[in-house]
C-alpha positions in Angstrom: -6.5 -10.9 -3.6 -4.6 -9.8 -0.5 -6.2 -11.0 2.8 -5.8 -8.2 5.4 -6.7 -10.6 8.2 -3.8 -12.9 7.2 -1.4 -10.0 6.9 -2.5 -8.7 10.3 -2.1 -12.2 11.9 1.4 -12.5 10.6 2.4 -9.0 11.8 1.0 -9.9 15.3 3.0 -13.2 15.2 6.2 -11.3 14.3 5.6 -8.7 17.0 5.0 -11.3 19.7 8.1 -13.4 18.7 10.2 -10.3 19.1 8.8 -9.7 22.6 7.3 -6.3 21.8 4.0 -4.8 23.0 1.8 -3.0 20.5 3.0 0.3 22.1 6.7 -0.6 21.6 6.1 -2.0 18.1 4.3 1.3 17.2 7.2 3.4 18.6 9.6 1.3 16.5 7.8 2.2 13.2 6.7 5.7 14.1 2.9 5.0 14.3 0.3 4.9 17.1 -0.5 1.7 18.9 -4.1 2.1 17.6 -2.7 1.8 14.1 -0.9 -1.4 15.1 -4.1 -2.7 16.6 -5.9 -2.0 13.3 -3.2 -3.9 11.4 -3.4 -6.9 13.6 -7.2 -7.0 13.5 -7.3 -6.8 9.7 -8.9 -3.4 9.5 -6.0 -1.8 7.8 -2.4 -2.6 6.7 0.8 -0.6 6.9 1.9 1.7 4.2 3.9 -0.1 1.5 7.1 1.6 2.7 6.5 0.4 6.2 5.8 -3.2 4.9 9.2 -3.1 3.3 10.8 -2.0 6.6 9.1 -4.7 8.6 10.2 -7.3 6.1 13.8 -6.1 6.3 13.7 -6.1 10.1 12.3 -9.6 10.4 14.2 -11.2 7.5 11.1 -12.2 5.4 10.1 -11.7 1.8 7.5 -9.1 1.2 5.5 -11.5 -0.9 5.2 -13.8 2.1 4.0 -10.9 4.3 1.4 -9.9 1.8 0.3 -13.5 1.5 0.1 -13.7 5.3 2.4 -16.6 5.7 6.2 -17.3 5.7 7.3 -19.8 3.0 9.4 -22.2 5.0 10.6 -24.0 2.0 12.1 -20.8 0.6 13.8 -20.1 4.0 15.2 -23.6 4.0 16.7 -23.0 0.5 18.3 -19.9 1.7 19.9 -21.8 4.6 21.3 -24.4 2.2 22.7 -21.6 0.0 24.5 -20.1 2.9 25.9 -23.4 4.0 27.1 -24.1 0.4 28.9 -20.7 0.4 30.8 -21.7 3.5 32.2 -24.9 1.8 33.3 -23.0 -1.3 30.5 -22.9 -3.9 30.8 -19.1 -4.1 30.1 -19.0 -7.9 27.0 -21.1 -7.7 25.8 -19.1 -4.6 26.2 -15.9 -6.5 24.1 -17.1 -9.4 21.3 -18.4 -7.1 21.2 -15.2 -5.1 21.1 -13.1 -8.2 18.1 -15.1 -9.5 16.2 -15.3 -6.1 16.7 -11.8 -4.9 16.5 -10.1 -8.3 13.2 -11.7 -9.2 11.6 -11.0 -5.8 12.8 -7.5 -5.3 10.2 -4.7 -5.3 10.5 -1.2 -6.7 8.8 1.3 -4.5 7.3 4.6 -5.7 5.5 7.3 -3.7 2.2 8.7 -4.8 1.5 12.4 -4.1 -1.3 14.9 -4.9 -1.0 17.5 -7.7 -3.7 19.5 -6.0 -2.8 22.0 -3.3 -6.2 21.4 -1.4 -5.4 17.8 -0.8 -2.5 16.0 1.0 -2.3 12.4 0.0 0.1 9.6 1.2 0.4 6.5 -0.9 2.8 4.1 -2.5 3.1 1.7 -5.4 5.2 -1.5 -5.1 5.9 -3.7 -8.1 8.2 -6.4 -9.5 8.0 -8.6 -12.6 5.0 -10.6 -11.3 3.2 -8.6 -8.6 2.1 -5.1 -7.9 0.3 -3.2 -5.2 -1.2 0.3 -4.9 -1.9 1.6 -1.4 -3.2 5.0 -0.2 -3.2 5.4 3.5 -4.1 9.1 4.0 -6.3 11.6 2.2 -6.5 15.0 3.9 -8.6 18.0 2.7 -6.4 20.8 3.9 -6.5 23.9 1.7 -10.1 24.6 0.9 -13.1 26.1 2.6 -15.6 23.2 2.2 -17.4 23.0 5.5 -20.6 21.6 4.1 -22.4 18.7 5.5 -23.1 15.8 3.2 -25.4 12.8 3.1 -23.5 10.9 0.5 -19.9 10.9 -0.6 -18.3 8.7 -3.3 -14.5 8.6 -3.4 -13.2 6.7 -6.5 -9.8 5.9 -7.8 -9.3 5.8 -11.6 -6.5 4.7 -13.9 -6.6 6.8 -17.1 -4.7 5.8 -20.3 -5.5 7.8 -23.4 -9.2 7.9 -23.7 -9.8 4.9 -21.4 -10.8 5.6 -17.8 -11.0 2.5 -15.6 -12.2 2.5 -12.0 -9.8 0.5 -9.8 -11.2 1.3 -6.4 -13.9 3.1 -4.5 -14.9 4.0 -0.9 -18.4 5.4 -0.4 -20.5 6.9 2.4 -24.3 6.8 2.3 -25.9 7.5 5.6 -28.7 9.5 7.2 -26.0 11.2 9.4 -24.5 14.3 7.9 -20.8 14.4 7.6 -18.1 16.9 6.6 -15.8 16.0 3.7 -12.6 15.9 5.8 -14.2 13.7 8.5 -15.1 11.2 5.8 -11.7 11.3 4.2 -9.9 10.4 7.4 -11.4 6.9 7.2 -10.6 6.4 3.5 -7.8 4.1 2.3 -7.2 2.1 -0.8 -5.5 -1.3 -1.0 -5.4 -2.6 -4.6 -3.7 -5.8 -5.9 -2.3 -6.1 -9.4 -2.5 -2.4 -10.2 -0.1 -2.7 -13.1 2.3 -5.6 -13.6 4.8 -3.9 -15.8 6.8 -0.7 -15.2 5.8 0.8 -18.5 2.1 0.3 -17.7 2.5 2.2 -14.4 4.4 5.1 -16.0 2.1 5.5 -19.0 -1.1 5.7 -16.8 -2.6 8.6 -15.0 -4.0 8.0 -11.6 -7.0 10.2 -10.6 -8.9 10.5 -7.3 -12.4 11.7 -7.9 -14.7 12.7 -5.0 -18.5 13.4 -5.5 -20.2 14.8 -2.4 -24.0 15.2 -2.3 -25.7 17.5 0.3 -29.2 17.3 1.7 -30.6 19.3 -1.3 -29.0 16.8 -3.7 -26.4 19.3 -4.9 -23.2 17.5 -5.9 -19.7 18.9 -5.4 -17.0 17.2 -7.4 -13.3 17.2 -6.8 -10.8 15.7 -9.2 -7.3 15.2 -7.8 -4.6 13.9 -10.1 -1.9 11.8 -8.5 1.8 11.6 -9.5 4.7 9.2 -9.0 7.6 10.8 -7.3 10.4 9.3 -9.5 11.0 8.1 -13.0 10.1 4.5 -13.5 13.0 2.1 -12.9 13.4 -0.5 -15.6 12.6 -4.1 -14.6 14.6 -6.7 -16.5 
């Protein structure tokens, strides 16, 4: 499983090595410095698209960032490959680069809501051996639900045919009453190994289900289908 503390420590290390404060690092990636602080303290991680951008900027593999450590052996191999290209082994270099970068490359897809009452920001990243699903923002924006709730269950499901599988949940159960949107502001999902093959991702339906219970034990249910923004790209 992904360790958010390790990811945060590596982001902090990269930021400090580049001589940036949290404020300047936040400005670079279009977020608040509070968001950067949460990343570095293991309370949250960047959106998948931002992870890719950070990796590109710092010249590291996204697998290394998600593992929370840089694979020095892999970096040494890349140096050797570059040196070999200088002395003329262009053909061998081309084959090695094709294998290394093709196998490690991730395809990124954006998740969006099919329900006008909810705005959702999320991503799926996958290659032949790894996959990640991340939802960073859920906003109740188009409805009139101002009720106060004692308990809210927010669950993420993967549906395929008649099979419905829960793949993540975020719950609130407290004596303090809370509005739906105030609860949703703190909800995020970070799921490893969502679907290892492209066809599995494309053939599945992703559903966000919210069950909110008020002080009289009345339950209000929202079912929010999510969709991928592009056709699935074929992985060799």
